Backbone as ProteinMPNN parsed JSONL, in Angstrom:
{"seq_chain_A": "XXXXXXXXXXXXXXXXXXXXXXXXXXXXXXXXXXXXXXXXXXXXXXXXXXXXXXXXXXXXXXXXXXXXXXXXXXXXXXXXXXXXXXXXXXXXXXXXXXXXXXXXXXX", "coords_chain_A": {"N_chain_A": [[52.967, -104.153, 6.082], [50.315, -104.39, 8.647], [50.02, -105.777, 11.58], [47.497, -107.264, 13.921], [46.382, -108.608, 16.772], [43.842, -111.058, 18.511], [40.249, -112.215, 18.765], [38.3, -114.612, 17.277], [35.232, -115.341, 16.298], [32.5, -117.522, 15.032], [29.563, -116.182, 13.558], [26.559, -117.172, 15.421], [27.433, -119.111, 15.856], [28.052, -121.715, 19.056], [30.77, -122.466, 19.892], [33.83, -121.173, 22.087], [35.73, -118.394, 21.234], [38.316, -118.144, 19.21], [41.804, -117.574, 19.615], [43.821, -115.397, 17.204], [45.68, -114.005, 14.81], [45.761, -111.24, 12.871], [46.878, -109.942, 9.739], [47.026, -107.469, 7.981], [47.093, -105.475, 4.813], [47.203, -102.823, 2.519], [45.667, -103.813, 0.638], [44.874, -106.719, 1.24], [43.563, -109.147, 3.76], [44.546, -111.37, 6.119], [43.909, -113.862, 7.955], [45.1, -116.276, 10.695], [45.555, -118.76, 13.013], [47.575, -119.625, 15.214], [49.569, -121.824, 13.705], [47.743, -122.368, 11.308], [46.51, -121.029, 8.571], [43.482, -119.718, 8.394], [42.144, -117.953, 6.636], [42.216, -115.873, 3.951], [41.62, -112.745, 1.899], [40.99, -110.856, -0.29], [40.702, -107.032, 0.399], [38.419, -106.144, -1.276], [36.667, -108.09, -1.163], [35.292, -108.443, 1.042], [33.063, -107.639, 3.563], [33.168, -105.469, 6.164], [32.072, -104.383, 9.127], [31.883, -102.159, 12.223], [31.072, -103.044, 15.199], [29.132, -102.955, 18.414], [30.109, -105.497, 19.546], [32.45, -105.97, 18.357], [34.6, -106.842, 15.212], [32.444, -107.043, 12.539], [32.507, -109.326, 9.983], [31.923, -110.157, 6.554], [32.051, -112.617, 4.516], [31.756, -114.516, 1.323], [28.903, -115.159, 2.143], [29.147, -116.221, 4.72], [29.683, -114.959, 8.334], [32.065, -113.533, 10.404], [33.053, -112.654, 13.65], [35.322, -110.377, 14.749], [37.208, -109.727, 17.574], [39.085, -107.526, 18.179], [42.353, -106.575, 19.667], [43.752, -104.01, 19.23], [41.619, -102.26, 18.487], [41.466, -99.314, 17.828], [43.075, -98.803, 15.963], [43.089, -100.503, 14.202], [40.681, -100.428, 13.099], [41.288, -97.682, 11.467], [43.112, -98.205, 10.368], [41.566, -99.913, 8.3], [40.26, -98.123, 7.174], [37.805, -97.344, 7.937], [34.675, -95.445, 8.291], [32.484, -95.107, 9.745], [31.437, -96.299, 13.09], [30.79, -97.343, 16.428], [30.346, -94.994, 18.964], [32.466, -95.35, 21.47], [34.342, -96.872, 19.828], [34.825, -94.908, 17.854], [35.879, -92.746, 19.383], [38.142, -93.714, 20.477], [39.651, -94.078, 18.024], [39.899, -91.099, 17.168], [41.4, -90.316, 18.992], [44.055, -91.734, 18.379], [44.125, -90.69, 15.714], [44.531, -87.775, 16.366], [46.923, -88.193, 18.01], [48.833, -89.468, 16.084], [48.655, -87.107, 14.193], [50.189, -85.177, 15.977], [52.625, -86.182, 16.009], [53.186, -85.923, 13.65], [52.83, -88.167, 11.905], [50.795, -88.183, 10.263], [48.822, -86.264, 8.037], [46.218, -84.165, 8.706], [43.313, -83.081, 7.122]], "CA_chain_A": [[52.205, -105.076, 6.952], [50.233, -104.329, 10.089], [49.657, -107.029, 12.257], [46.883, -107.121, 15.237], [45.857, -110.111, 17.746], [42.329, -110.808, 18.497], [39.826, -113.37, 18.736], [37.61, -114.595, 16.014], [34.303, -116.43, 16.342], [31.747, -117.373, 13.952], [28.172, -115.606, 14.061], [25.647, -118.017, 15.527], [28.387, -120.336, 16.716], [28.161, -121.356, 20.323], [31.935, -122.617, 20.6], [34.223, -120.382, 22.398], [36.371, -117.76, 20.366], [39.624, -118.748, 19.089], [43.03, -116.55, 19.285], [44.098, -115.179, 15.824], [46.481, -112.999, 14.372], [45.177, -110.635, 11.738], [47.568, -109.519, 8.912], [46.337, -106.443, 7.047], [47.81, -104.458, 4.339], [46.415, -102.043, 1.599], [44.938, -104.975, -0.587], [44.606, -108.136, 1.604], [43.507, -109.633, 4.906], [45.044, -112.795, 6.301], [43.904, -114.431, 9.658], [45.701, -117.356, 11.05], [45.457, -119.396, 14.462], [49.027, -120.351, 15.113], [50.284, -122.189, 12.097], [46.814, -122.778, 10.431], [45.556, -119.849, 8.201], [41.814, -119.386, 8.592], [41.842, -117.223, 5.346], [43.021, -114.781, 3.263], [40.56, -112.643, 1.146], [41.021, -109.414, -0.594], [39.653, -106.585, 0.883], [37.223, -105.904, -1.79], [35.93, -109.192, -1.038], [34.995, -108.32, 2.663], [31.893, -106.404, 4.143], [33.365, -104.918, 7.311], [30.848, -103.225, 9.896], [31.84, -102.157, 13.493], [29.882, -102.845, 15.911], [29.513, -102.925, 19.755], [30.611, -106.454, 19.966], [33.95, -106.279, 17.462], [34.324, -106.458, 13.647], [31.868, -107.969, 11.861], [33.408, -109.414, 8.733], [31.051, -111.001, 5.832], [32.72, -112.887, 3.242], [31.144, -115.656, 0.846], [27.717, -115.626, 2.859], [29.449, -116.328, 5.974], [29.64, -113.955, 9.098], [32.54, -113.93, 11.637], [33.122, -111.342, 14.5], [36.863, -110.302, 15.341], [37.693, -109.073, 18.564], [40.613, -106.887, 18.008], [43.035, -105.918, 20.762], [43.855, -102.525, 19.024], [40.553, -101.899, 17.48], [41.112, -98.199, 16.863], [44.291, -98.674, 14.672], [42.654, -101.772, 12.94], [39.577, -99.315, 12.344], [41.91, -96.833, 10.92], [44.079, -99.189, 8.7], [40.765, -100.622, 7.289], [39.587, -96.982, 6.448], [36.415, -97.45, 8.241], [34.419, -94.132, 8.475], [31.753, -95.29, 10.693], [31.838, -97.082, 14.314], [30.167, -97.037, 17.737], [31.169, -94.028, 19.668], [33.536, -95.574, 22.152], [35.835, -96.833, 18.805], [34.952, -93.694, 17.144], [36.858, -91.559, 20.393], [39.616, -94.127, 20.014], [39.99, -93.736, 16.535], [39.856, -89.873, 16.989], [42.741, -90.246, 19.748], [44.587, -92.054, 17.63], [44.505, -89.174, 14.73], [44.915, -86.547, 17.205], [48.245, -88.67, 18.416], [49.386, -89.296, 14.839], [49.26, -85.793, 13.931], [51.096, -84.603, 16.647], [53.986, -86.376, 15.837], [53.824, -85.64, 12.198], [52.449, -89.433, 10.903], [49.746, -88.192, 9.152], [48.281, -84.99, 7.726], [44.722, -84.095, 8.762], [42.827, -82.063, 6.3]], "C_chain_A": [[51.67, -104.52, 7.995], [49.345, -105.644, 10.686], [48.619, -106.787, 13.824], [46.712, -108.994, 15.723], [44.606, -109.61, 18.254], [42.087, -112.129, 18.766], [38.749, -113.514, 17.735], [36.434, -115.765, 16.821], [33.229, -116.379, 15.165], [30.3, -117.195, 14.244], [27.5, -116.946, 14.246], [26.171, -119.091, 16.053], [28.31, -120.44, 18.112], [29.51, -121.978, 20.92], [32.709, -121.488, 20.833], [35.518, -119.792, 21.335], [37.617, -118.167, 20.33], [40.934, -117.62, 18.978], [43.383, -116.547, 17.957], [45.583, -113.983, 15.849], [46.032, -112.673, 12.961], [46.425, -109.754, 11.008], [46.883, -108.575, 7.911], [47.339, -105.575, 6.263], [46.832, -103.949, 3.682], [44.889, -102.727, 0.799], [44.156, -105.896, 0.078], [44.604, -108.25, 2.99], [43.627, -110.968, 4.901], [44.739, -113.122, 7.732], [44.196, -116.256, 9.704], [45.323, -117.64, 12.708], [46.793, -120.074, 14.31], [49.441, -120.563, 13.976], [49.459, -122.413, 11.094], [46.311, -121.385, 9.982], [44.109, -120.45, 8.408], [41.61, -119.078, 6.938], [42.337, -116.256, 4.95], [42.339, -114.086, 1.975], [41.485, -110.751, 0.599], [40.005, -108.689, -0.223], [38.25, -106.156, 0.352], [36.294, -106.823, -1.882], [35.021, -109.079, 0.094], [34.09, -107.222, 2.795], [32.27, -106.348, 5.365], [32.6, -104.02, 7.872], [31.624, -103.449, 11.542], [30.937, -102.17, 14.264], [30.224, -103.056, 17.597], [30.391, -104.139, 19.917], [31.975, -107.171, 19.381], [33.27, -106.092, 15.907], [33.499, -107.166, 13.023], [31.993, -108.041, 10.197], [32.298, -110.708, 7.949], [31.966, -111.312, 4.643], [32.098, -114.345, 2.839], [30.006, -116.256, 1.836], [28.155, -116.172, 4.286], [29.715, -115.069, 6.849], [30.647, -114.079, 10.165], [32.596, -112.536, 12.073], [34.688, -111.725, 14.759], [36.772, -109.185, 16.264], [38.928, -108.679, 18.798], [41.171, -106.036, 18.958], [42.934, -104.311, 20.6], [42.85, -102.021, 18.16], [40.554, -100.481, 16.719], [42.018, -98.109, 16.11], [43.737, -99.688, 13.665], [41.594, -100.857, 12.07], [40.135, -98.456, 11.378], [42.667, -97.412, 10.003], [42.986, -99.488, 7.994], [40.144, -99.381, 6.651], [37.976, -96.881, 6.926], [36.097, -95.948, 8.426], [33.207, -94.144, 9.558], [32.055, -96.404, 11.925], [31.224, -96.669, 15.206], [30.95, -95.952, 18.238], [32.018, -94.153, 20.712], [34.586, -96.033, 21.093], [35.898, -95.635, 18.116], [35.861, -92.6, 18.28], [38.093, -92.331, 20.452], [40.338, -93.95, 18.961], [40.4, -92.118, 16.541], [41.083, -89.634, 17.707], [44.171, -90.555, 19.035], [45.061, -91.265, 16.217], [45.245, -88.071, 15.42], [46.764, -87.085, 17.376], [49.257, -88.457, 17.105], [49.793, -87.755, 14.173], [49.98, -84.836, 14.787], [52.426, -84.772, 16.39], [54.106, -86.792, 14.43], [53.347, -87.065, 11.431], [51.906, -89.243, 9.992], [49.295, -86.64, 8.94], [46.824, -85.217, 7.857], [44.178, -82.851, 7.72], [41.379, -81.212, 7.073]], "O_chain_A": [[52.551, -103.929, 8.62], [48.338, -106.222, 10.278], [49.106, -106.135, 14.748], [46.88, -110.078, 15.164], [44.237, -108.449, 18.434], [42.912, -113.022, 18.959], [38.259, -112.462, 17.324], [36.68, -116.674, 17.614], [33.09, -115.384, 14.454], [29.765, -117.929, 15.075], [27.73, -117.841, 13.432], [25.52, -119.95, 16.649], [28.47, -119.362, 18.685], [29.611, -122.092, 22.142], [32.545, -120.597, 20.0], [36.203, -120.6, 20.71], [38.123, -118.574, 21.376], [40.839, -116.796, 18.068], [43.31, -117.633, 17.383], [46.186, -113.413, 16.759], [45.923, -113.499, 12.055], [46.946, -108.88, 11.7], [46.175, -109.068, 7.033], [48.275, -105.013, 6.832], [45.676, -104.297, 3.923], [43.742, -102.355, 0.55], [42.974, -106.054, -0.226], [45.456, -107.618, 3.614], [43.103, -111.724, 4.083], [45.391, -112.585, 8.629], [43.703, -117.157, 9.026], [44.872, -116.774, 13.458], [47.063, -120.914, 13.452], [49.701, -119.651, 13.19], [49.946, -122.656, 9.99], [45.773, -120.627, 10.79], [43.853, -121.645, 8.557], [41.03, -119.838, 6.163], [43.048, -115.641, 5.745], [42.425, -114.743, 0.938], [42.248, -109.944, 1.13], [38.824, -109.033, -0.276], [37.255, -105.892, 1.026], [35.241, -106.646, -2.496], [33.946, -109.675, 0.03], [34.241, -106.109, 2.29], [31.747, -107.252, 6.017], [32.371, -102.942, 7.323], [31.89, -104.558, 12.008], [29.975, -101.41, 14.158], [31.366, -103.278, 18.001], [31.484, -103.909, 20.435], [32.469, -108.267, 19.643], [32.222, -105.601, 15.487], [33.954, -108.303, 12.9], [31.7, -107.167, 9.381], [31.952, -111.773, 8.462], [32.517, -110.465, 3.94], [31.923, -115.224, 3.683], [30.02, -117.406, 2.274], [27.221, -116.591, 4.971], [29.983, -114.052, 6.21], [30.228, -114.798, 11.072], [32.354, -111.531, 11.404], [35.189, -112.838, 14.917], [36.408, -108.04, 15.994], [39.759, -109.29, 19.471], [40.697, -104.92, 19.174], [42.364, -103.522, 21.352], [43.159, -101.388, 17.15], [40.046, -100.245, 15.623], [41.892, -97.16, 15.335], [43.959, -99.633, 12.455], [41.6, -100.619, 10.862], [39.499, -98.4, 10.325], [42.78, -96.992, 8.851], [43.22, -99.382, 6.79], [39.51, -99.549, 5.61], [37.105, -96.356, 6.232], [37.023, -95.178, 8.683], [33.032, -93.115, 10.211], [32.86, -97.311, 11.713], [30.901, -95.487, 15.079], [32.156, -95.917, 17.996], [32.487, -93.076, 21.077], [35.739, -95.667, 21.321], [37.007, -95.254, 17.743], [36.479, -91.661, 17.778], [39.143, -91.69, 20.482], [41.542, -93.693, 18.967], [41.357, -91.874, 15.806], [41.88, -88.833, 17.219], [45.165, -89.832, 19.096], [46.21, -91.287, 15.777], [46.328, -87.588, 15.09], [47.685, -86.414, 16.912], [50.163, -87.628, 17.017], [50.897, -87.379, 13.779], [50.351, -83.755, 14.331], [53.283, -83.892, 16.47], [54.833, -87.69, 14.006], [53.527, -87.034, 10.214], [52.144, -89.792, 8.915], [49.515, -85.868, 9.873], [46.226, -86.153, 7.327], [44.759, -81.767, 7.675], [40.822, -80.285, 6.485]]}, "name": "protein", "num_of_chains": 1, "seq": "XXXXXXXXXXXXXXXXXXXXXXXXXXXXXXXXXXXXXXXXXXXXXXXXXXXXXXXXXXXXXXXXXXXXXXXXXXXXXXXXXXXXXXXXXXXXXXXXXXXXXXXXXXX"}
C-alpha cells in the first residue's frame, strides 16, 4: 500500500484545506485526517481527474480536490493516462528513473 500526504478541500467550500493522509492500493483509496477517517472507497467508485489545482475526486455526487505532495507518483499509482503538462513531466521523470533502476519495464 502506498501512502501520500496532501491537503483536501471540498469543491465550492470556503473553509481552508485540511491535511490528510491518502492510502492507496490496487483496489481502494482511504483518506484520513489524523485519527479520523474521512472515507474509504473502491477505485471503481471514484472519478479522478488531474487538474492544475490538484486531483479532482468525484464520488457519490460530491467533489473534493486533493493537493498531493508527491503528485507524480500518486498519478502513476492511480494509473492516470492524462494530466496537465507539468504533472506529465514529473510522471515521465519518475518512469525514466524507475526504468533506470529496473523497478518497471517500459514497452
